[in-house]
C-alpha positions as CSV (number, residue, x, y, z in Angstrom):
1,M,34.3,41.5,16.3
2,M,35.9,39.1,18.7
3,S,34.6,38.5,22.2
4,P,36.9,39.9,24.9
5,C,36.3,36.6,26.8
6,K,38.5,34.7,24.3
7,G,41.9,34.3,26.0
8,C,40.8,36.3,29.1
9,E,42.6,35.0,32.2
10,D,40.0,36.5,34.6
11,Q,37.1,34.4,33.4
12,S,34.7,33.0,35.9
13,A,31.1,31.7,35.9
14,E,29.7,35.1,36.9
15,C,32.0,37.5,34.9
16,H,29.5,38.5,32.2
17,G,27.5,40.4,34.9
18,S,30.5,42.3,36.2
19,C,33.0,42.7,33.3
20,G,33.2,46.1,31.8
21,K,34.9,44.8,28.6
22,Y,32.0,42.3,28.1
23,A,29.4,45.0,28.8
24,E,30.9,47.2,26.0
25,Y,31.1,44.2,23.7
26,R,27.5,43.2,24.4
27,A,26.3,46.8,23.9
28,E,28.0,46.9,20.5
29,L,26.5,43.6,19.5
30,D,23.1,44.8,20.5
31,A,23.5,48.0,18.5
32,R,24.6,46.1,15.4
33,A,21.6,43.8,15.8
34,E,19.2,46.7,16.2
35,E,20.7,48.4,13.1
36,R,20.2,45.2,11.0
37,M,16.6,44.9,12.2
38,I,15.9,48.6,11.3
39,R,17.5,48.1,7.8
40,S,15.5,44.9,7.3
41,Q,12.3,46.7,8.2
42,I,13.1,49.5,5.9
43,R,13.7,47.1,3.0
44,E,10.5,45.3,3.8
45,A,8.5,48.6,3.9
46,R,10.0,49.6,0.5
47,R,9.3,46.2,-1.0
48,D,5.7,46.4,0.2
49,G,5.3,49.9,-1.0
50,V,6.5,48.9,-4.5
51,E,4.3,45.8,-4.6
52,N,1.3,47.9,-3.5
53,A,2.0,50.5,-6.1
54,M,2.3,47.8,-8.8
55,Q,-1.0,46.3,-7.7
56,R,-2.7,49.7,-7.9
57,V,-1.4,50.3,-11.4
58,F,-2.5,46.7,-12.4
59,L,-6.0,47.3,-11.0
60,L,-6.3,50.7,-12.6
61,K,-5.2,49.3,-16.0
62,K,-7.7,46.4,-15.6
63,K,-10.5,48.8,-14.7
64,R,-9.7,50.9,-17.8
65,G,-9.6,47.8,-20.0
66,R,-6.0,48.1,-20.9
67,L,-5.2,44.5,-19.8
């Protein structure tokens, strides 16, 4: 996704605060970043869940003398 600022002829030092095109662009970037963060947290939670389950199985086997 390319910034609407590239090649814009109406650029000024204050335009990010008032440009509608930039506001839409920034909202899309923020939404994508939030989606990546959520996916990362889901992957981490799944990984932690698998690791915890594997540890419980290991401890149970150890307790029962199967290791």
